Every structure is written in C-alpha cells, then in structure tokens.
N, CA, C and O atoms as a GROMACS GRO file, in nm:
protein
  628
    1MET      N    1   8.216   6.911   6.312
    1MET     CA    2   8.119   6.929   6.205
    1MET      C    3   8.067   7.073   6.210
    1MET      O    4   8.051   7.133   6.317
    2LYS      N    5   8.042   7.125   6.091
    2LYS     CA    6   7.990   7.261   6.080
    2LYS      C    7   7.869   7.258   5.988
    2LYS      O    8   7.870   7.191   5.885
    3LYS      N    9   7.766   7.330   6.024
    3LYS     CA   10   7.645   7.337   5.943
    3LYS      C   11   7.658   7.455   5.847
    3LYS      O   12   7.690   7.566   5.887
    4ILE      N   13   7.633   7.428   5.718
    4ILE     CA   14   7.632   7.534   5.619
    4ILE      C   15   7.500   7.529   5.542
    4ILE      O   16   7.436   7.424   5.534
    5ASP      N   17   7.461   7.642   5.488
    5ASP     CA   18   7.346   7.647   5.398
    5ASP      C   19   7.385   7.728   5.276
    5ASP      O   20   7.465   7.821   5.284
    6PHE      N   21   7.327   7.690   5.162
    6PHE     CA   22   7.361   7.752   5.035
    6PHE      C   23   7.258   7.711   4.932
    6PHE      O   24   7.175   7.623   4.957
    7THR      N   25   7.263   7.775   4.815
    7THR     CA   26   7.176   7.727   4.708
    7THR      C   27   7.257   7.632   4.620
    7THR      O   28   7.371   7.660   4.585
    8LEU      N   29   7.196   7.522   4.588
    8LEU     CA   30   7.255   7.421   4.501
    8LEU      C   31   7.163   7.406   4.381
    8LEU      O   32   7.051   7.356   4.393
    9ASN      N   33   7.211   7.449   4.267
    9ASN     CA   34   7.132   7.442   4.144
    9ASN      C   35   6.996   7.510   4.161
    9ASN      O   36   6.894   7.461   4.112
   10GLY      N   37   6.998   7.624   4.231
   10GLY     CA   38   6.877   7.704   4.247
   10GLY      C   39   6.788   7.666   4.364
   10GLY      O   40   6.684   7.728   4.384
   11ARG      N   41   6.827   7.565   4.441
   11ARG     CA   42   6.746   7.518   4.553
   11ARG      C   43   6.823   7.536   4.683
   11ARG      O   44   6.940   7.498   4.692
   12TRP      N   45   6.759   7.594   4.785
   12TRP     CA   46   6.825   7.618   4.913
   12TRP      C   47   6.844   7.484   4.984
   12TRP      O   48   6.749   7.408   4.999
   13VAL      N   49   6.967   7.456   5.028
   13VAL     CA   50   6.998   7.330   5.096
   13VAL      C   51   7.084   7.357   5.219
   13VAL      O   52   7.140   7.465   5.235
   14GLU      N   53   7.094   7.255   5.304
   14GLU     CA   54   7.179   7.260   5.422
   14GLU      C   55   7.261   7.133   5.428
   14GLU      O   56   7.220   7.029   5.376
   15ALA      N   57   7.377   7.142   5.492
   15ALA     CA   58   7.461   7.024   5.510
   15ALA      C   59   7.549   7.042   5.632
   15ALA      O   60   7.588   7.153   5.667
   16GLU      N   61   7.579   6.931   5.698
   16GLU     CA   62   7.678   6.930   5.805
   16GLU      C   63   7.805   6.875   5.742
   16GLU      O   64   7.805   6.765   5.687
   17VAL      N   65   7.913   6.952   5.751
   17VAL     CA   66   8.038   6.914   5.685
   17VAL      C   67   8.153   6.914   5.784
   17VAL      O   68   8.153   6.986   5.884
   18ARG      N   69   8.251   6.830   5.754
   18ARG     CA   70   8.375   6.829   5.832
   18ARG      C   71   8.458   6.950   5.794
   18ARG      O   72   8.444   7.003   5.684
   19ASP      N   73   8.544   6.995   5.883
   19ASP     CA   74   8.629   7.110   5.855
   19ASP      C   75   8.719   7.088   5.735
   19ASP      O   76   8.752   7.182   5.663
   20ASN      N   77   8.760   6.964   5.712
   20ASN     CA   78   8.852   6.933   5.602
   20ASN      C   79   8.783   6.870   5.480
   20ASN      O   80   8.850   6.821   5.390
   21GLU      N   81   8.652   6.871   5.477
   21GLU     CA   82   8.576   6.811   5.367
   21GLU      C   83   8.579   6.903   5.245
   21GLU      O   84   8.554   7.023   5.257
   22THR      N   85   8.608   6.846   5.130
   22THR     CA   86   8.610   6.926   5.008
   22THR      C   87   8.469   6.943   4.953
   22THR      O   88   8.378   6.866   4.984
   23LEU      N   89   8.454   7.043   4.872
   23LEU     CA   90   8.327   7.066   4.804
   23LEU      C   91   8.293   6.946   4.716
   23LEU      O   92   8.176   6.907   4.708
   24LEU      N   93   8.391   6.889   4.651
   24LEU     CA   94   8.371   6.768   4.570
   24LEU      C   95   8.311   6.656   4.653
   24LEU      O   96   8.213   6.594   4.614
   25GLU      N   97   8.371   6.629   4.769
   25GLU     CA   98   8.321   6.521   4.856
   25GLU      C   99   8.178   6.549   4.900
   25GLU      O  100   8.094   6.459   4.898
   26MET      N  101   8.152   6.672   4.940
   26MET     CA  102   8.018   6.705   4.985
   26MET      C  103   7.914   6.686   4.875
   26MET      O  104   7.809   6.626   4.897
   27LEU      N  105   7.944   6.738   4.756
   27LEU     CA  106   7.847   6.728   4.646
   27LEU      C  107   7.820   6.583   4.608
   27LEU      O  108   7.705   6.546   4.584
   28ARG      N  109   7.923   6.502   4.603
   28ARG     CA  110   7.906   6.362   4.565
   28ARG      C  111   7.844   6.278   4.677
   28ARG      O  112   7.751   6.200   4.653
   29GLU      N  113   7.896   6.294   4.799
   29GLU     CA  114   7.854   6.206   4.908
   29GLU      C  115   7.723   6.249   4.974
   29GLU      O  116   7.641   6.165   5.008
   30ARG      N  117   7.704   6.377   4.992
   30ARG     CA  118   7.585   6.424   5.063
   30ARG      C  119   7.467   6.452   4.970
   30ARG      O  120   7.352   6.433   5.007
   31PHE      N  121   7.498   6.498   4.848
   31PHE     CA  122   7.391   6.535   4.754
   31PHE      C  123   7.383   6.442   4.634
   31PHE      O  124   7.297   6.459   4.548
   32HIS      N  125   7.472   6.344   4.626
   32HIS     CA  126   7.471   6.240   4.522
   32HIS      C  127   7.478   6.298   4.381
   32HIS      O  128   7.414   6.247   4.289
   33ILE      N  129   7.555   6.404   4.365
   33ILE     CA  130   7.574   6.466   4.234
   33ILE      C  131   7.701   6.406   4.174
   33ILE      O  132   7.812   6.449   4.205
   34THR      N  133   7.682   6.309   4.089
   34THR     CA  134   7.796   6.235   4.033
   34THR      C  135   7.852   6.299   3.906
   34THR      O  136   7.952   6.250   3.852
   35SER      N  137   7.790   6.405   3.858
   35SER     CA  138   7.849   6.475   3.743
   35SER      C  139   7.977   6.547   3.784
   35SER      O  140   8.061   6.576   3.699
   36VAL      N  141   7.991   6.576   3.912
   36VAL     CA  142   8.113   6.638   3.965
   36VAL      C  143   8.209   6.522   3.993
   36VAL      O  144   8.189   6.444   4.086
   37LYS      N  145   8.312   6.514   3.911
   37LYS     CA  146   8.400   6.398   3.916
   37LYS      C  147   8.535   6.432   3.979
   37LYS      O  148   8.579   6.547   3.979
   38GLU      N  149   8.598   6.329   4.032
   38GLU     CA  150   8.733   6.345   4.082
   38GLU      C  151   8.829   6.294   3.976
   38GLU      O  152   8.821   6.180   3.933
   39GLY      N  153   8.920   6.381   3.936
   39GLY     CA  154   9.019   6.342   3.836
   39GLY      C  155   9.156   6.336   3.899
   39GLY      O  156   9.202   6.229   3.941
   40CYS      N  157   9.221   6.449   3.906
   40CYS     CA  158   9.360   6.454   3.953
   40CYS      C  159   9.372   6.483   4.103
   40CYS      O  160   9.473   6.448   4.164
   41SER      N  161   9.273   6.543   4.161
   41SER     CA  162   9.271   6.584   4.302
   41SER      C  163   9.372   6.692   4.338
   41SER      O  164   9.397   6.717   4.456
   42ILE      N  165   9.431   6.757   4.238
   42ILE     CA  166   9.528   6.864   4.266
   42ILE      C  167   9.500   6.990   4.183
   42ILE      O  168   9.586   7.077   4.173
   43GLY      N  169   9.381   7.000   4.125
   43GLY     CA  170   9.344   7.120   4.051
   43GLY      C  171   9.410   7.136   3.917
   43GLY      O  172   9.430   7.249   3.871
   44GLU      N  173   9.444   7.027   3.853
   44GLU     CA  174   9.511   7.033   3.723
   44GLU      C  175   9.421   6.999   3.605
   44GLU      O  176   9.445   7.045   3.494
   45CYS      N  177   9.316   6.918   3.627
   45CYS     CA  178   9.241   6.866   3.512
   45CYS      C  179   9.107   6.934   3.487
   45CYS      O  180   9.060   6.936   3.373
   46GLY      N  181   9.044   6.988   3.590
   46GLY     CA  182   8.918   7.060   3.573
   46GLY      C  183   8.792   6.976   3.569
   46GLY      O  184   8.684   7.032   3.554
   47VAL      N  185   8.802   6.843   3.582
   47VAL     CA  186   8.680   6.762   3.574
   47VAL      C  187   8.588   6.783   3.694
   47VAL      O  188   8.470   6.748   3.689
   48CYS      N  189   8.641   6.839   3.801
   48CYS     CA  190   8.561   6.863   3.920
   48CYS      C  191   8.503   7.004   3.924
   48CYS      O  192   8.447   7.045   4.026
   49THR      N  193   8.515   7.079   3.816
   49THR     CA  194   8.473   7.219   3.813
   49THR      C  195   8.324   7.234   3.844
   49THR      O  196   8.239   7.164   3.790
   50VAL      N  197   8.295   7.327   3.934
   50VAL     CA  198   8.159   7.371   3.962
   50VAL      C  199   8.163   7.524   3.959
   50VAL      O  200   8.270   7.584   3.949
   51LEU      N  201   8.048   7.585   3.967
   51LEU     CA  202   8.042   7.731   3.974
   51LEU      C  203   8.000   7.773   4.115
   51LEU      O  204   7.905   7.720   4.171
   52ILE      N  205   8.072   7.868   4.170
   52ILE     CA  206   8.028   7.934   4.293
   52ILE      C  207   8.006   8.080   4.255
   52ILE      O  208   8.098   8.150   4.212
   53ASP      N  209   7.883   8.123   4.271
   53ASP     CA  210   7.844   8.258   4.229
   53ASP      C  211   7.887   8.284   4.085
   53ASP      O  212   7.936   8.391   4.051
   54ASP      N  213   7.867   8.183   4.000
   54ASP     CA  214   7.893   8.185   3.856
   54ASP      C  215   8.040   8.192   3.817
   54ASP      O  216   8.071   8.216   3.701
   55ALA      N  217   8.131   8.170   3.911
   55ALA     CA  218   8.274   8.165   3.880
   55ALA      C  219   8.323   8.021   3.892
   55ALA      O  220   8.289   7.953   3.989
   56PRO      N  221   8.401   7.973   3.796
   56PRO     CA  222   8.451   7.835   3.803
   56PRO      C  223   8.544   7.813   3.923
   56PRO      O  224   8.628   7.896   3.955
   57VAL      N  225   8.524   7.698   3.987
   57VAL     CA  226   8.603   7.660   4.104
   57VAL      C  227   8.634   7.511   4.092
   57VAL      O  228   8.547   7.432   4.057
   58TYR      N  229   8.758   7.473   4.122
   58TYR     CA  230   8.793   7.331   4.129
   58TYR      C  231   8.742   7.279   4.262
   58TYR      O  232   8.796   7.314   4.367
   59SER      N  233   8.641   7.196   4.259
   59SER     CA  234   8.580   7.149   4.384
   59SER      C  235   8.670   7.052   4.460
   59SER      O  236   8.646   7.027   4.578
   60CYS      N  237   8.772   6.998   4.396
   60CYS     CA  238   8.865   6.909   4.466
   60CYS      C  239   8.957   6.989   4.558
   60CYS      O  240   9.014   6.933   4.651
   61LEU      N  241   8.973   7.118   4.532
   61LEU     CA  242   9.060   7.203   4.613
   61LEU      C  243   8.984   7.292   4.710
   61LEU      O  244   9.042   7.339   4.808
   62ALA      N  245   8.857   7.315   4.685
   62ALA     CA  246   8.777   7.406   4.768
   62ALA      C  247   8.716   7.329   4.885
   62ALA      O  248   8.662   7.220   4.868
   63LEU      N  249   8.725   7.388   5.002
   63LEU     CA  250   8.657   7.328   5.117
   63LEU      C  251   8.507   7.347   5.103
   63LEU      O  252   8.461   7.448   5.048
   64ALA      N  253   8.432   7.252   5.153
   64ALA     CA  254   8.286   7.258   5.146
   64ALA      C  255   8.233   7.383   5.213
   64ALA      O  256   8.131   7.438   5.170
   65THR      N  257   8.300   7.429   5.317
   65THR     CA  258   8.253   7.548   5.388
   65THR      C  259   8.253   7.672   5.299
   65THR      O  260   8.183   7.769   5.328
   66ARG      N  261   8.330   7.669   5.191
   66ARG     CA  262   8.333   7.782   5.097
   66ARG      C  263   8.196   7.806   5.033
   66ARG      O  264   8.166   7.916   4.989
   67ALA      N  265   8.114   7.701   5.028
   67ALA     CA  266   7.982   7.711   4.967
   67ALA      C  267   7.882   7.786   5.055
   67ALA      O  268   7.777   7.829   5.007
   68GLY      N  269   7.914   7.802   5.181
   68GLY     CA  270   7.820   7.863   5.275
   68GLY      C  271   7.768   7.997   5.228
   68GLY      O  272   7.844   8.088   5.196
   69ARG      N  273   7.634   8.008   5.225
   69ARG     CA  274   7.563   8.130   5.186
   69ARG      C  275   7.592   8.175   5.043
   69ARG      O  276   7.574   8.292   5.010
   70ARG      N  277   7.637   8.083   4.959
   70ARG     CA  278   7.671   8.114   4.820
   70ARG      C  279   7.577   8.038   4.727
   70ARG      O  280   7.492   7.961   4.772
   71HIS      N  281   7.594   8.059   4.597
   71HIS     CA  282   7.517   7.990   4.494
   71HIS      C  283   7.611   7.893   4.422
   71HIS      O  284   7.704   7.934   4.354
   72VAL      N  285   7.586   7.764   4.438
   72VAL     CA  286   7.667   7.660   4.376
   72VAL      C  287   7.586   7.599   4.262
   72VAL      O  288   7.469   7.565   4.276
   73LYS      N  289   7.653   7.587   4.147
   73LYS     CA  290   7.588   7.527   4.031
   73LYS      C  291   7.674   7.413   3.978
   73LYS      O  292   7.796   7.423   3.968
   74THR      N  293   7.606   7.304   3.944
   74THR     CA  294   7.669   7.192   3.874
   74THR      C  295   7.603   7.186   3.736
   74THR      O  296   7.513   7.264   3.706
   75VAL      N  297   7.649   7.094   3.653
   75VAL     CA  298   7.596   7.087   3.517
   75VAL      C  299   7.445   7.060   3.515
   75VAL      O  300   7.378   7.094   3.418
   76GLU      N  301   7.392   7.001   3.620
   76GLU     CA  302   7.248   6.976   3.626
   76GLU      C  303   7.168   7.105   3.622
   76GLU      O  304   7.052   7.105   3.581
   77TYR      N  305   7.229   7.214   3.663
   77TYR     CA  306   7.162   7.344   3.662
   77TYR      C  307   7.126   7.387   3.520
   77TYR      O  308   7.026   7.456   3.499
   78LEU      N  309   7.207   7.347   3.422
   78LEU     CA  310   7.190   7.398   3.285
   78LEU      C  311   7.061   7.352   3.218
   78LEU      O  312   7.002   7.428   3.141
   79ALA      N  313   7.017   7.233   3.246
   79ALA     CA  314   6.895   7.182   3.183
   79ALA      C  315   6.773   7.233   3.260
   79ALA      O  316   6.757   7.204   3.378
   80GLU      N  317   6.689   7.308   3.192
   80GLU     CA  318   6.568   7.362   3.254
   80GLU      C  319   6.446   7.282   3.210
   80GLU      O  320   6.423   7.259   3.091
   81ARG      N  321   6.370   7.241   3.309
   81ARG     CA  322   6.244   7.169   3.282
   81ARG      C  323   6.260   7.060   3.178
   81ARG      O  324   6.175   7.043   3.091
   82GLY      N  325   6.368   6.987   3.185
   82GLY     CA  326   6.390   6.873   3.095
   82GLY      C  327   6.447   6.908   2.959
   82GLY      O  328   6.469   6.819   2.878
   83SER      N  329   6.472   7.036   2.932
   83SER     CA  330   6.529   7.078   2.805
   83SER      C  331   6.677   7.109   2.822
   83SER      O  332   6.717   7.171   2.921
   84LEU      N  333   6.756   7.066   2.728
   84LEU     CA  334   6.898   7.094   2.734
   84LEU      C  335   6.926   7.241   2.707
   84LEU      O  336   6.855   7.305   2.629
   85HIS      N  337   7.029   7.294   2.770
   85HIS     CA  338   7.075   7.430   2.748
   85HIS      C  339   7.139   7.436   2.608
   85HIS      O  340   7.192   7.336   2.561
   86PRO      N  341   7.135   7.552   2.542
   86PRO     CA  342   7.200   7.563   2.410
   86PRO      C  343   7.346   7.518   2.410
   86PRO      O  344   7.393   7.465   2.309
   87LEU      N  345   7.418   7.537   2.519
   87LEU     CA  346   7.555   7.486   2.526
   87LEU      C  347   7.557   7.333   2.516
   87LEU      O  348   7.639   7.276   2.442
   88GLN      N  349   7.469   7.269   2.588
   88GLN     CA  350   7.462   7.123   2.583
   88GLN      C  351   7.424   7.076   2.443
   88GLN      O  352   7.482   6.981   2.391
   89GLU      N  353   7.327   7.143   2.383
   89GLU     CA  354   7.286   7.108   2.246
   89GLU      C  355   7.402   7.126   2.149
   89GLU      O  356   7.423   7.042   2.061
   90SER      N  357   7.477   7.234   2.164
   90SER     CA  358   7.591   7.260   2.075
   90SER      C  359   7.701   7.157   2.094
   90SER      O  360   7.763   7.115   1.996
   91PHE      N  361   7.727   7.116   2.217
   91PHE     CA  362   7.829   7.014   2.241
   91PHE      C  363   7.790   6.884   2.170
   91PHE      O  364   7.876   6.813   2.119
   92ILE      N  365   7.662   6.854   2.168
   92ILE     CA  366   7.616   6.734   2.099
   92ILE      C  367   7.628   6.752   1.948
   92ILE      O  368   7.687   6.667   1.881
   93SER      N  369   7.575   6.860   1.894
   93SER     CA  370   7.574   6.880   1.748
   93SER      C  371   7.713   6.899   1.690
   93SER      O  372   7.736   6.864   1.574
   94GLN      N  373   7.806   6.953   1.767
   94GLN     CA  374   7.943   6.977   1.718
   94GLN      C  375   8.037   6.861   1.752
   94GLN      O  376   8.158   6.871   1.731
   95ALA      N  377   7.983   6.751   1.805
   95ALA     CA  378   8.063   6.633   1.844
   95ALA      C  379   8.174   6.671   1.941
   95ALA      O  380   8.287   6.623   1.930
   96ALA      N  381   8.141   6.758   2.036
   96ALA     CA  382   8.238   6.801   2.137
   96ALA      C  383   8.240   6.708   2.257
   96ALA      O  384   8.309   6.733   2.356
   97VAL      N  385   8.164   6.600   2.249
   97VAL     CA  386   8.158   6.503   2.357
   97VAL      C  387   8.209   6.370   2.303
   97VAL      O  388   8.154   6.315   2.208
   98GLN      N  389   8.312   6.319   2.364
   98GLN     CA  390   8.362   6.186   2.327
   98GLN      C  391   8.335   6.093   2.445
   98GLN      O  392   8.227   6.034   2.454
   99CYS      N  393   8.431   6.079   2.536
   99CYS     CA  394   8.407   5.992   2.652
   99CYS      C  395   8.314   6.059   2.752
   99CYS      O  396   8.245   5.991   2.829
  100GLY      N  397   8.311   6.193   2.754
  100GLY     CA  398   8.221   6.268   2.840
  100GLY      C  399   8.275   6.300   2.978
  100GLY      O  400   8.209   6.371   3.054
  101TYR      N  401   8.391   6.251   3.012
  101TYR     CA  402   8.442   6.272   3.147
  101TYR      C  403   8.466   6.420   3.176
  101TYR      O  404   8.435   6.466   3.286
  102CYS      N  405   8.518   6.494   3.082
  102CYS     CA  406   8.548   6.636   3.103
  102CYS      C  407   8.428   6.726   3.077
  102CYS      O  408   8.430   6.843   3.114
  103THR      N  409   8.324   6.674   3.015
  103THR     CA  410   8.214   6.755   2.965
  103THR      C  411   8.145   6.842   3.070
  103THR      O  412   8.124   6.960   3.043
  104PRO      N  413   8.108   6.791   3.187
  104PRO     CA  414   8.043   6.880   3.285
  104PRO      C  415   8.127   7.002   3.319
  104PRO      O  416   8.075   7.113   3.324
  105GLY      N  417   8.255   6.982   3.343
  105GLY     CA  418   8.343   7.095   3.374
  105GLY      C  419   8.357   7.191   3.258
  105GLY      O  420   8.354   7.312   3.278
  106MET      N  421   8.372   7.137   3.137
  106MET     CA  422   8.382   7.223   3.018
  106MET      C  423   8.255   7.306   3.001
  106MET      O  424   8.262   7.426   2.973
  107LEU      N  425   8.140   7.243   3.018
  107LEU     CA  426   8.013   7.315   3.003
  107LEU      C  427   8.000   7.428   3.104
  107LEU      O  428   7.955   7.537   3.070
  108LEU      N  429   8.040   7.402   3.228
  108LEU     CA  430   8.028   7.505   3.330
  108LEU      C  431   8.124   7.620   3.306
  108LEU      O  432   8.087   7.736   3.326
  109VAL      N  433   8.245   7.591   3.263
  109VAL     CA  434   8.340   7.698   3.231
  109VAL      C  435   8.287   7.780   3.114
  109VAL      O  436   8.296   7.903   3.116
  110ALA      N  437   8.232   7.714   3.014
  110ALA     CA  438   8.176   7.784   2.898
  110ALA      C  439   8.056   7.869   2.939
  110ALA      O  440   8.042   7.982   2.894
  111TYR      N  441   7.970   7.815   3.024
  111TYR     CA  442   7.854   7.888   3.073
  111TYR      C  443   7.898   8.015   3.146
  111TYR      O  444   7.844   8.123   3.123
  112SER      N  445   7.997   8.002   3.234
  112SER     CA  446   8.050   8.116   3.307
  112SER      C  447   8.107   8.221   3.211
  112SER      O  448   8.083   8.341   3.228
  113LEU      N  449   8.181   8.176   3.111
  113LEU     CA  450   8.237   8.268   3.011
  113LEU      C  451   8.126   8.344   2.940
  113LEU      O  452   8.133   8.466   2.927
  114LEU      N  453   8.024   8.273   2.894
  114LEU     CA  454   7.917   8.337   2.817
  114LEU      C  455   7.833   8.432   2.902
  114LEU      O  456   7.774   8.526   2.850
  115LEU      N  457   7.828   8.409   3.032
  115LEU     CA  458   7.760   8.505   3.120
  115LEU      C  459   7.836   8.637   3.123
  115LEU      O  460   7.776   8.744   3.122
  116LYS      N  461   7.969   8.628   3.127
  116LYS     CA  462   8.054   8.748   3.133
  116LYS      C  463   8.071   8.812   2.997
  116LYS      O  464   8.076   8.935   2.985
  117ASN      N  465   8.080   8.729   2.894
  117ASN     CA  466   8.109   8.777   2.759
  117ASN      C  467   8.026   8.696   2.659
  117ASN      O  468   8.068   8.587   2.620
  118PRO      N  469   7.911   8.746   2.618
  118PRO     CA  470   7.824   8.670   2.529
  118PRO      C  471   7.879   8.649   2.388
  118PRO      O  472   7.827   8.567   2.312
  119GLU      N  473   7.985   8.723   2.352
  119GLU     CA  474   8.042   8.710   2.218
  119GLU      C  475   8.195   8.692   2.225
  119GLU      O  476   8.270   8.777   2.175
  120PRO      N  477   8.241   8.584   2.287
  120PRO     CA  478   8.386   8.566   2.298
  120PRO      C  479   8.447   8.525   2.165
  120PRO      O  480   8.385   8.457   2.084
  121ASP      N  481   8.570   8.568   2.144
  121ASP     CA  482   8.640   8.520   2.025
  121ASP      C  483   8.711   8.388   2.060
  121ASP      O  484   8.709   8.344   2.174
  122GLU      N  485   8.773   8.328   1.959
  122GLU     CA  486   8.835   8.196   1.979
  122GLU      C  487   8.941   8.200   2.088
  122GLU      O  488   8.950   8.108   2.169
  123GLU      N  489   9.020   8.304   2.091
  123GLU     CA  490   9.127   8.315   2.192
  123GLU      C  491   9.069   8.321   2.333
  123GLU      O  492   9.122   8.259   2.425
  124GLU      N  493   8.960   8.396   2.350
  124GLU     CA  494   8.896   8.406   2.482
  124GLU      C  495   8.837   8.272   2.524
  124GLU      O  496   8.844   8.235   2.642
  125ILE      N  497   8.781   8.200   2.429
  125ILE     CA  498   8.727   8.068   2.460
  125ILE      C  499   8.839   7.973   2.501
  125ILE      O  500   8.829   7.903   2.602
  126ARG      N  501   8.947   7.972   2.423
  126ARG     CA  502   9.059   7.884   2.456
  126ARG      C  503   9.119   7.917   2.592
  126ARG      O  504   9.157   7.828   2.668
  127GLU      N  505   9.126   8.045   2.625
  127GLU     CA  506   9.176   8.086   2.756
  127GLU      C  507   9.083   8.037   2.866
  127GLU      O  508   9.128   7.987   2.969
  128ALA      N  509   8.952   8.052   2.845
  128ALA     CA  510   8.854   8.012   2.946
  128ALA      C  511   8.859   7.862   2.974
  128ALA      O  512   8.845   7.821   3.090
  129ILE      N  513   8.879   7.781   2.872
  129ILE     CA  514   8.880   7.636   2.892
  129ILE      C  515   9.019   7.581   2.921
  129ILE      O  516   9.035   7.460   2.934
  130SER      N  517   9.118   7.667   2.930
  130SER     CA  518   9.256   7.620   2.945
  130SER      C  519   9.281   7.542   3.074
  130SER      O  520   9.378   7.467   3.082
  131GLY      N  521   9.197   7.558   3.173
  131GLY     CA  522   9.212   7.482   3.297
  131GLY      C  523   9.139   7.350   3.299
  131GLY      O  524   9.135   7.282   3.402
  132ASN      N  525   9.080   7.314   3.186
  132ASN     CA  526   9.005   7.189   3.175
  132ASN      C  527   9.068   7.102   3.067
  132ASN      O  528   9.076   7.142   2.951
  133LEU      N  529   9.112   6.984   3.107
  133LEU     CA  530   9.177   6.895   3.013
  133LEU      C  531   9.078   6.799   2.948
  133LEU      O  532   8.986   6.749   3.012
  134CYS      N  533   9.099   6.775   2.818
  134CYS     CA  534   9.021   6.678   2.743
  134CYS      C  535   9.120   6.589   2.669
  134CYS      O  536   9.207   6.638   2.598
  135ARG      N  537   9.107   6.460   2.686
  135ARG     CA  538   9.198   6.368   2.620
  135ARG      C  539   9.143   6.314   2.488
  135ARG      O  540   9.212   6.242   2.416
  136CYS      N  541   9.019   6.349   2.456
  136CYS     CA  542   8.953   6.286   2.341
  136CYS      C  543   8.936   6.376   2.219
  136CYS      O  544   8.964   6.332   2.107
  137THR      N  545   8.890   6.499   2.237
  137THR     CA  546   8.843   6.577   2.122
  137THR      C  547   8.949   6.665   2.056
  137THR      O  548   8.931   6.707   1.942
  138GLY      N  549   9.056   6.694   2.125
  138GLY     CA  550   9.154   6.786   2.068
  138GLY      C  551   9.110   6.931   2.074
  138GLY      O  552   9.174   7.017   2.014
  139TYR      N  553   9.003   6.961   2.144
  139TYR     CA  554   8.954   7.096   2.174
  139TYR      C  555   8.889   7.168   2.056
  139TYR      O  556   8.813   7.262   2.079
  140VAL      N  557   8.915   7.130   1.934
  140VAL     CA  558   8.857   7.201   1.820
  140VAL      C  559   8.705   7.199   1.828
  140VAL      O  560   8.640   7.303   1.816
  141GLN      N  561   8.648   7.081   1.849
  141GLN     CA  562   8.502   7.070   1.856
  141GLN      C  563   8.446   7.144   1.977
  141GLN      O  564   8.336   7.200   1.970
  142ILE      N  565   8.518   7.145   2.086
  142ILE     CA  566   8.472   7.215   2.206
  142ILE      C  567   8.465   7.365   2.179
  142ILE      O  568   8.367   7.431   2.213
  143VAL      N  569   8.569   7.419   2.119
  143VAL     CA  570   8.570   7.562   2.085
  143VAL      C  571   8.457   7.593   1.988
  143VAL      O  572   8.386   7.692   2.006
  144GLU      N  573   8.440   7.511   1.888
  144GLU     CA  574   8.331   7.531   1.790
  144GLU      C  575   8.195   7.524   1.857
  144GLU      O  576   8.105   7.601   1.823
  145ALA      N  577   8.178   7.434   1.951
  145ALA     CA  578   8.050   7.420   2.021
  145ALA      C  579   8.020   7.546   2.103
  145ALA      O  580   7.905   7.591   2.107
  146ILE      N  581   8.120   7.602   2.167
  146ILE     CA  582   8.100   7.723   2.246
  146ILE      C  583   8.068   7.841   2.155
  146ILE      O  584   7.982   7.923   2.187
  147GLN      N  585   8.137   7.850   2.042
  147GLN     CA  586   8.108   7.956   1.945
  147GLN      C  587   7.965   7.942   1.893
  147GLN      O  588   7.893   8.042   1.882
  148ASP      N  589   7.924   7.820   1.862
  148ASP     CA  590   7.790   7.794   1.812
  148ASP      C  591   7.685   7.832   1.917
  148ASP      O  592   7.585   7.895   1.884
  149ALA      N  593   7.709   7.794   2.041
  149ALA     CA  594   7.614   7.827   2.149
  149ALA      C  595   7.604   7.977   2.167
  149ALA      O  596   7.495   8.030   2.189
  150ALA      N  597   7.716   8.047   2.156
  150ALA     CA  598   7.714   8.194   2.169
  150ALA      C  599   7.625   8.255   2.061
  150ALA      O  600   7.548   8.348   2.089
  151ARG      N  601   7.635   8.203   1.938
  151ARG     CA  602   7.549   8.254   1.828
  151ARG      C  603   7.402   8.225   1.857
  151ARG      O  604   7.317   8.312   1.838
  152VAL      N  605   7.372   8.104   1.901
  152VAL     CA  606   7.234   8.065   1.931
  152VAL      C  607   7.178   8.152   2.043
  152VAL      O  608   7.067   8.203   2.032
  153LEU      N  609   7.255   8.170   2.149
  153LEU     CA  610   7.209   8.249   2.262
  153LEU      C  611   7.189   8.396   2.224
  153LEU      O  612   7.097   8.461   2.272
  154LYS      N  613   7.276   8.447   2.136
  154LYS     CA  614   7.264   8.586   2.091
  154LYS      C  615   7.134   8.605   2.013
  154LYS      O  616   7.067   8.707   2.028
  155HIS      N  617   7.099   8.508   1.929
  155HIS     CA  618   6.978   8.519   1.846
  155HIS      C  619   6.850   8.494   1.926
  155HIS      O  620   6.742   8.537   1.886
  156SER      N  621   6.862   8.424   2.038
  156SER     CA  622   6.743   8.396   2.118
  156SER      C  623   6.716   8.503   2.223
  156SER      O  624   6.611   8.503   2.289
  157ALA      N  625   6.811   8.596   2.237
  157ALA     CA  626   6.794   8.701   2.340
  157ALA      C  627   6.704   8.813   2.295
  157ALA      O  628   6.680   8.908   2.370
   0.00000   0.00000   0.00000
C-alpha cells in the first residue's frame, strides 16, 4: 500500500492505494464517486474519463498513484454551490443526454477543451470528443451543446 494525497474536486484528500489499483477503482471504492463509470476497461469508450490537472485521462488505465500531488476533477466539480455549469445546462437544453452513461466523460472532455480554447469550431469539438463513445445521441446534439456552452461562457466572461 502507498499513501497519496491530491486535490479531488477542489478538496485536499488522502488515500492508501495498492500499487496496481486504478484511478477508477480508487475514485469509486474509496471516495464513492459513481459518476466515474467502468465501460470497456481498455481505454476505448471514455466513460471513465476524469481530469488530471485539467487534461482528460481514462481512469480505467491510469494507476491511482498518478493522482499523487495533482488536481483530479470529476463531473461533480462542474456544479458550483448547487448550480449547474453552463456545459451541463447546454447538454440538457440541447437534448445531448439520452441514457446518460457517457455524459460525465463527455462533459469533462468538453470542459477541458473550453479551458484551452474558449471558441472551438465544430472540427475541434469533434476531435476533442473523439475518444468518448455515445450510443444514443449520434453526437450532433453533443456538438451543439458544446458550441452553445462556448457562446454562453463567452458572453458571461
């Protein structure tokens, strides 16, 4: 077992982890964050996506020790003081949520993109979400939701 400390959704935390424990296992089992889901377990679907230092990471492939002294964010980070983030609001208004299984990962990838590029074009959005699979929406609504959120965030800045 190894002790690590890191920020999780803005709060400093500690955990004792096994050398072979994945970030996904740690987040779900030790911190009870069920928005981080296990899909394929081989880094193909993106449903386990979290952010480490604002960069998307497949938590099913990353060892928990990778979080040490870093900033880890899950979708819970996006809602501040009970209010949904503009990305979350846009996903709802643009009907970009169907079954919801892929939604946390999609939101985090979109959040990371908008931090780097507040005005992405459609091609940049499609590239950013290309590692996250959705079986329900056909991606059109997801792309539209990200474009809508970018406009909202630009006007609120």
